[in-house]
N, CA, C and O of each residue as an XYZ file, in Angstrom:
520
protein
N      22.981    -10.122    -31.556
C      22.813     -9.627    -29.851
C      24.359     -8.760    -30.277
O      25.403     -9.290    -30.656
N      24.126     -7.491    -30.097
C      25.510     -6.557    -29.794
C      25.286     -6.115    -28.597
O      24.237     -6.260    -27.970
N      26.267     -5.559    -28.237
C      26.110     -4.737    -26.960
C      27.543     -3.589    -27.032
O      28.666     -3.764    -26.560
N      27.095     -2.606    -27.669
C      28.236     -1.234    -28.236
C      27.915     -0.179    -26.560
O      28.111      1.034    -26.624
N      27.365     -0.911    -24.995
C      27.155     -0.149    -24.058
C      27.467     -0.645    -22.969
O      27.250     -1.836    -22.747
N      28.127      0.287    -21.927
C      28.687     -0.020    -20.830
C      27.854     -0.007    -19.728
O      26.749      0.470    -19.985
N      28.031     -0.412    -18.457
C      27.051     -0.169    -17.457
C      27.473      1.084    -17.101
O      28.584      1.493    -16.762
N      26.010      1.841    -17.282
C      26.227      2.865    -16.032
C      26.166      3.587    -17.122
O      26.730      4.646    -16.849
N      25.648      3.612    -18.638
C      25.778      4.241    -19.725
C      24.066      4.473    -19.046
O      23.576      3.895    -18.076
N      23.291      5.742    -20.141
C      22.286      6.226    -19.813
C      21.248      6.513    -20.989
O      21.723      6.675    -22.113
N      19.680      6.597    -20.793
C      19.014      6.485    -22.183
C      17.530      8.099    -21.707
O      16.477      8.166    -21.073
N      18.036      8.647    -22.173
C      16.500      9.567    -21.703
C      15.289      9.677    -22.762
O      15.362     10.186    -23.881
N      13.896      8.950    -22.022
C      12.761      9.641    -22.733
C      12.401     10.331    -22.368
O      12.631     10.360    -21.159
N      11.742     11.246    -22.769
C      10.655     12.240    -22.186
C       9.245     12.483    -23.061
O       9.120     12.520    -24.285
N       8.202     12.640    -21.993
C       6.464     12.283    -21.683
C       5.762     13.230    -21.176
O       5.202     13.232    -20.080
N       5.780     13.890    -21.815
C       4.355     14.956    -21.308
C       3.064     14.163    -20.808
O       2.584     13.200    -21.405
N       2.478     14.819    -19.391
C       1.751     14.237    -19.246
C       0.486     14.719    -19.673
O       0.232     15.921    -19.602
N      -0.284     13.940    -20.085
C      -1.440     13.909    -20.964
C      -2.967     13.483    -19.893
O      -2.633     13.048    -18.792
N      -4.133     13.550    -20.064
C      -5.250     13.188    -19.560
C      -5.056     11.646    -19.778
O      -5.115     10.999    -18.733
N      -4.851     10.976    -20.851
C      -5.007     10.116    -20.983
C      -3.674      8.638    -20.213
O      -3.441      7.439    -20.364
N      -3.287      9.560    -19.579
C      -2.314      9.188    -18.681
C      -2.504      8.855    -17.058
O      -1.743      8.242    -16.310
N      -4.246      9.697    -16.684
C      -4.033      9.750    -15.671
C      -4.797      9.086    -15.016
O      -5.940      8.961    -15.455
N      -4.362      8.309    -13.502
C      -4.938      7.106    -13.149
C      -6.826      6.923    -13.027
O      -7.553      7.632    -12.332
N      -7.093      6.220    -13.572
C      -8.916      5.401    -14.442
C      -8.810      4.131    -13.980
O      -7.904      3.300    -14.042
N      -9.936      4.128    -13.489
C     -10.049      2.126    -13.520
C     -11.376      2.134    -14.582
O     -11.846      2.936    -15.389
N     -11.650      0.978    -14.175
C     -13.008      0.340    -14.577
C     -14.590      1.759    -13.701
O     -15.644      2.119    -14.225
N     -14.247      1.979    -12.889
C     -15.530      2.863    -12.375
C     -15.260      4.097    -12.400
O     -15.763      4.881    -11.595
N     -14.328      4.496    -13.434
C     -14.053      5.989    -13.591
C     -12.539      6.513    -12.570
O     -12.220      5.993    -11.501
N     -11.887      7.519    -13.184
C     -10.781      8.719    -12.833
C     -10.958      8.683    -11.094
O     -11.675      9.013    -10.149
N      -9.918      8.123    -11.431
C      -9.180      7.801     -9.572
C      -8.689      8.934     -9.446
O      -9.163      9.623     -8.542
N      -7.363      9.632    -10.461
C      -7.520     10.714     -9.674
C      -6.450     11.887    -11.069
O      -5.970     11.430    -12.107
N      -6.384     12.937    -10.746
C      -5.994     13.603    -12.670
C      -5.157     13.782    -12.548
O      -4.885     14.970    -12.723
N      -3.648     12.604    -12.044
C      -2.498     13.196    -11.899
C      -1.987     11.720    -12.817
O      -2.570     10.729    -13.255
N      -0.697     12.184    -12.806
C      -0.146     10.768    -14.220
C      -0.370      9.179    -12.941
O      -0.548      9.284    -11.728
N      -0.298      8.126    -13.580
C      -0.891      6.773    -12.997
C       0.587      5.828    -13.125
O       1.349      5.665    -14.078
N       0.606      5.353    -11.859
C       1.519      4.418    -11.966
C       1.855      3.513    -13.211
O       2.928      3.084    -13.635
N       0.399      3.361    -13.699
C       0.763      2.335    -15.042
C       1.680      2.706    -16.133
O       2.586      2.243    -16.826
N       0.916      3.885    -15.915
C       1.697      5.026    -17.037
C       2.879      5.002    -17.035
O       3.491      4.779    -18.080
N       3.672      5.281    -15.561
C       4.705      5.514    -15.671
C       5.657      4.496    -15.610
O       6.815      4.796    -15.317
N       5.295      3.139    -15.881
C       5.616      1.814    -15.546
C       5.828      1.734    -16.791
O       6.985      1.397    -17.043
N       4.754      2.021    -18.255
C       5.193      1.941    -19.368
C       6.325      3.264    -19.885
O       7.213      3.073    -20.716
N       6.101      4.420    -19.292
C       7.177      4.837    -19.971
C       8.589      4.414    -18.866
O       9.646      5.000    -19.101
N       8.573      4.010    -18.398
C      10.335      3.387    -17.734
C      10.353      2.343    -18.574
O      11.352      2.405    -19.290
N       9.419      1.051    -18.880
C       9.805      0.406    -19.427
C      10.357      1.041    -21.549
O      10.989      0.739    -22.562
N       9.985      1.456    -21.279
C      10.243      2.243    -23.118
C      12.078      2.901    -22.754
O      13.126      2.873    -23.398
N      11.770      3.309    -21.718
C      13.451      4.197    -21.768
C      13.807      3.141    -21.643
O      14.717      3.140    -22.472
N      13.797      1.602    -20.979
C      14.881      0.715    -20.560
C      14.927      0.294    -22.746
O      15.876      0.246    -23.528
N      13.653      0.121    -22.918
C      13.894     -0.769    -24.413
C      15.046      0.245    -25.413
O      15.837     -0.358    -26.139
N      15.063      1.940    -25.377
C      16.056      2.395    -25.560
C      17.286      1.776    -26.319
O      17.876      1.699    -27.396
N      17.254      1.320    -24.759
C      19.068      0.138    -25.237
C      18.674     -1.153    -25.760
O      19.394     -1.348    -26.739
N      17.780     -2.268    -25.572
C      17.663     -2.983    -26.506
C      17.676     -2.970    -28.044
O      18.201     -3.714    -28.871
N      16.666     -1.505    -28.170
C      16.516     -1.277    -29.662
C      17.967     -1.202    -30.540
O      18.196     -1.452    -31.723
N      18.850     -0.741    -29.426
C      20.075     -0.468    -30.261
C      20.930     -1.948    -30.218
O      21.948     -2.094    -30.894
N      20.385     -3.038    -29.329
C      21.401     -4.055    -28.969
C      21.306     -5.400    -29.747
O      22.212     -6.132    -30.144
N      19.557     -5.557    -29.885
C      18.772     -6.576    -30.927
C      19.462     -6.381    -32.497
O      19.948     -5.353    -32.969
N      19.363     -7.393    -32.970
C      19.516     -7.846    -34.302
C      18.458     -7.562    -34.822
O      17.517     -6.990    -34.272
N      18.514     -7.904    -35.830
C      16.921     -8.064    -37.072
C      15.910     -8.793    -36.737
O      14.773     -8.424    -36.445
N      16.571    -10.387    -36.810
C      16.028    -10.808    -36.371
C      15.987    -11.298    -35.104
O      16.240    -12.499    -35.017
N      15.805    -10.869    -34.359
C      15.471    -10.946    -32.368
C      14.954     -9.605    -32.317
O      15.214     -8.627    -33.017
N      13.768     -9.835    -30.849
C      13.174     -8.920    -30.243
C      13.022     -9.142    -29.075
O      12.955    -10.250    -28.543
N      12.941     -7.869    -28.464
C      13.003     -7.956    -27.238
C      11.465     -7.671    -26.233
O      10.525     -6.881    -26.320
N      11.893     -8.928    -25.169
C      10.725     -8.890    -23.597
C      10.641     -8.341    -22.603
O      11.663     -8.100    -21.961
N       9.565     -8.014    -22.211
C      10.270     -7.841    -20.444
C      10.274     -8.942    -19.870
O       9.700     -9.974    -20.215
N      11.063     -8.711    -18.785
C      10.842     -9.586    -17.834
C      10.433     -9.321    -16.327
O       9.842    -10.242    -15.763
N      10.682     -8.167    -15.618
C      10.296     -7.698    -14.891
C      10.151     -5.902    -14.656
O      10.763     -5.097    -15.358
N       9.430     -5.606    -13.789
C       9.594     -4.548    -13.279
C       8.988     -3.861    -11.899
O       7.974     -4.148    -11.263
N      10.137     -2.702    -11.649
C       9.288     -2.460    -10.298
C       9.770     -1.178    -10.280
O      10.699     -0.548    -10.786
N       8.809     -0.979     -9.509
C       8.655      1.407     -9.590
C       8.055      0.988     -8.270
O       7.512      0.088     -7.630
N       8.636      2.582     -8.284
C       8.345      3.152     -6.626
C       8.247      4.621     -7.580
O       8.981      5.183     -8.393
N       6.566      4.939     -6.821
C       6.253      6.034     -7.085
C       6.025      6.864     -5.696
O       5.563      6.526     -4.606
N       6.669      8.389     -6.320
C       7.301      9.304     -5.178
C       6.265     10.005     -5.103
O       5.733     10.346     -4.047
N       5.842     10.314     -6.349
C       5.037     12.478     -5.964
C       4.663     12.283     -7.602
O       5.372     11.778     -8.473
N       3.272     12.869     -7.725
C       2.865     13.172     -8.786
C       2.847     13.892     -9.884
O       2.984     15.089     -9.631
N       2.749     13.680    -10.858
C       2.815     14.633    -12.053
C       1.421     15.246    -12.695
O       0.341     14.683    -12.879
N       1.730     16.261    -12.900
C       0.154     16.404    -13.218
C       0.036     16.970    -14.830
O       0.973     17.492    -15.435
N      -0.911     16.815    -15.212
C      -1.555     17.554    -16.885
C      -0.547     17.835    -17.252
O       0.138     17.091    -16.551
N       0.449     18.621    -18.134
C       1.141     19.167    -18.957
C       2.890     19.172    -18.423
O       3.857     19.799    -18.856
N       2.778     18.375    -17.529
C       4.269     18.047    -16.873
C       5.438     17.850    -17.795
O       5.585     19.034    -18.099
N       6.127     17.388    -18.284
C       7.223     16.591    -18.675
C       8.100     16.016    -17.864
O       8.887     16.715    -17.227
N       8.099     14.599    -17.760
C       8.589     13.660    -17.593
C       9.768     13.485    -17.958
O       9.875     13.006    -19.087
N      10.853     13.734    -17.327
C      12.356     12.728    -17.486
C      12.641     11.764    -16.885
O      12.913     11.816    -15.685
N      12.647     10.329    -17.786
C      12.568      9.328    -17.570
C      13.735      8.879    -17.815
O      13.715      8.364    -18.932
N      15.409      8.766    -17.031
C      16.508      8.045    -17.413
C      16.613      6.594    -17.128
O      16.461      6.103    -16.010
N      16.835      6.057    -18.021
C      17.386      4.662    -17.675
C      18.602      4.841    -18.079
O      19.062      5.342    -19.105
N      19.201      4.250    -16.914
C      20.458      3.265    -16.933
C      21.098      2.027    -16.684
O      20.701      1.404    -15.699
N      22.472      1.286    -17.722
C      22.180      0.351    -17.855
C      23.124     -0.520    -16.663
O      24.317     -0.361    -16.401
N      22.376     -1.258    -16.197
C      22.841     -1.700    -14.681
C      23.720     -2.773    -15.122
O      24.950     -2.789    -15.072
N      22.924     -3.673    -15.561
C      24.179     -5.246    -16.312
C      22.858     -5.901    -17.263
O      21.630     -5.971    -17.299
N      24.085     -6.308    -17.978
C      23.532     -7.330    -19.292
C      24.316     -8.708    -18.978
O      25.528     -8.724    -18.758
N      23.600     -9.722    -18.979
C      24.267    -11.109    -19.438
C      23.704    -11.634    -20.135
O      22.485    -11.809    -20.150
N      24.520    -12.001    -20.877
C      24.077    -13.375    -21.936
C      22.747    -12.238    -23.185
O      22.939    -11.411    -24.075
N      21.439    -12.878    -22.515
C      20.608    -12.234    -23.631
C      20.194    -11.389    -22.304
O      19.001    -11.185    -22.528
N      20.358    -11.043    -21.597
C      19.304    -10.001    -19.856
C      20.166     -8.705    -20.139
O      21.388     -8.741    -20.284
N      19.308     -7.421    -20.210
C      19.227     -6.404    -20.050
C      18.918     -5.710    -18.841
O      18.153     -4.827    -19.228
N      19.047     -5.591    -17.697
C      19.152     -4.748    -16.367
C      19.675     -3.578    -16.529
O      20.837     -3.279    -16.804
N      17.950     -2.343    -16.180
C      18.238     -1.193    -16.533
C      17.678     -0.547    -14.682
O      16.778     -1.143    -14.091
N      18.298      0.521    -14.128
C      17.649      1.539    -12.824
C      16.951      2.587    -13.784
O      17.234      2.971    -14.919
N      16.105      2.850    -13.052
C      16.054      4.867    -13.451
C      15.401      5.136    -12.704
O      15.096      4.545    -11.667
N      14.909      6.572    -13.327
C      14.462      7.937    -12.220
C      13.713      8.682    -13.138
O      14.124      9.115    -14.214
N      12.396      8.831    -12.576
C      11.690      9.491    -13.256
C      11.275     11.101    -12.551
O      10.880     11.385    -11.420
N      11.413     11.520    -13.134
C      11.518     13.748    -12.775
C      11.332     14.704    -13.322
O      12.023     15.199    -14.213
N      10.111     15.201    -12.738
C       9.855     16.066    -13.294
C      10.682     17.667    -13.200
O      10.054     18.455    -12.493
N      11.899     18.201    -13.769
C      12.375     19.378    -13.256
C      13.361     18.209    -12.142
O      13.634     17.016    -12.271
N      13.681     19.191    -11.099
C      14.457     18.468    -10.338
C      13.969     17.362     -9.164
O      14.704     16.528     -8.636
N      12.898     17.520     -8.962
C      11.224     16.584     -8.409
C      11.584     15.068     -8.931
O      11.545     14.730    -10.114
N      11.912     14.283     -7.917
C      11.770     12.761     -8.395
C      10.177     12.085     -8.082
O       9.551     12.229     -7.031
N       9.738     11.340     -9.266
C       8.221     11.264     -9.013
C       8.452      9.688     -9.268
O       7.573      8.919     -8.878
N       9.946      9.023    -10.100
C       9.199      7.641     -9.373
C      10.616      7.438     -9.595
O      11.297      8.316    -10.126
N      11.232      6.023     -9.114
C      12.950      4.961     -8.965
C      12.144      3.734     -9.496
O      10.922      3.782     -9.638
N      12.848      2.700     -9.765
C      12.568      1.380    -10.059
C      13.928      0.983    -11.136
O      14.782      1.657    -11.712
N      13.578     -0.613    -11.040
C      14.301     -1.393    -12.435
C      13.331     -1.869    -13.231
O      12.140     -1.871    -12.918
N      13.918     -2.409    -14.581
C      13.435     -3.365    -15.437
C      14.328     -3.484    -15.931
O      15.286     -2.733    -16.112
N      14.020     -4.877    -16.330
C      14.631     -5.701    -17.045
C      13.969     -6.564    -18.225
O      12.803     -6.957    -18.214
N      14.959     -6.808    -19.303
C      13.940     -7.089    -20.927
C      14.651     -8.283    -21.075
O      15.534     -8.496    -20.245
N      14.419     -9.263    -22.123
C      15.176    -10.707    -22.068
C      15.324    -10.240    -23.925
O      14.250    -10.121    -24.513
N      16.229    -10.075    -24.493
C      16.558    -10.700    -26.038
C      16.557    -12.110    -26.678
O      17.505    -12.814    -26.331
N      15.639    -12.677    -27.580
C      15.216    -13.334    -27.928
C      15.456    -13.370    -29.189
O      15.595    -12.325    -29.825
N      15.550    -14.671    -29.802
C      15.498    -14.663    -31.669
C      13.737    -14.388    -31.750
O      12.934    -14.776    -30.902
N      13.492    -13.814    -32.685
C      11.998    -13.624    -32.806
C      10.788    -15.048    -32.759
O       9.693    -15.241    -32.231
N      11.646    -15.761    -33.558
C      11.314    -17.268    -33.866
C      10.829    -18.138    -32.323
O       9.852    -18.782    -31.939
N      11.945    -17.773    -31.855
C      11.456    -18.514    -30.417
C      10.587    -17.830    -30.037
O       9.735    -18.579    -29.559
N      10.178    -16.459    -29.935
C       9.617    -15.193    -29.039
C       8.222    -15.696    -29.903
O       7.223    -16.001    -29.251
N       8.203    -15.759    -31.227
C       6.826    -16.135    -31.281
C       6.302    -17.459    -30.580
O       5.443    -17.475    -29.699
N       6.804    -18.317    -30.988
C       6.726    -20.304    -30.186
C       6.086    -20.139    -29.172
O       5.035    -20.717    -28.894
N       6.921    -18.954    -28.208
C       6.702    -18.616    -26.281
C       4.740    -17.855    -26.351
O       3.765    -17.974    -25.608
N       4.978    -17.197    -27.518
C       3.614    -16.026    -27.296
C       2.374    -16.621    -28.087
O       1.393    -15.877    -28.113
N       2.227    -18.147    -28.900
C       1.567    -18.327    -29.408
C       1.031    -19.032    -28.544
O       1.580    -19.758    -27.716
N      -0.564    -18.746    -28.790
C      -1.398    -18.955    -28.003
C      -1.957    -21.013    -28.251
O      -2.290    -21.668    -29.239
N      -1.792    -21.330    -26.832
C      -2.794    -22.855    -26.517
C      -4.121    -22.917    -26.471
O      -4.982    -22.131    -26.075
N      -4.158    -24.506    -27.175
C      -5.335    -24.697    -27.138
C      -5.428    -25.619    -26.218
O      -6.529    -26.071    -25.906
């Protein structure tokens, strides 16, 4: 594992809201806006952009936590810009804060955590038990 970053460095991911991102459950469509679930997935990806440059070939990242404060809606066709900021890196733990915005409007903020592990160890952790 390597860390070419400093606390406060940022990575940006842009996501265009589509119908697939709408808030929907088994009983159907709830709202025709970007769901908290979809925002959470995008936030995790923004933080993972750090992990992709930190992990070695024999390592992989795994999510450890996510907090998200959904502040305002994002509509179909809106481009959400998710900026992840490296908050801390302690051993193999990578913590990022993030902001998701449509233009100047804050859509969501929060934090993500990921841990970088050897692929072999991660495979044994994630193997189904009988």
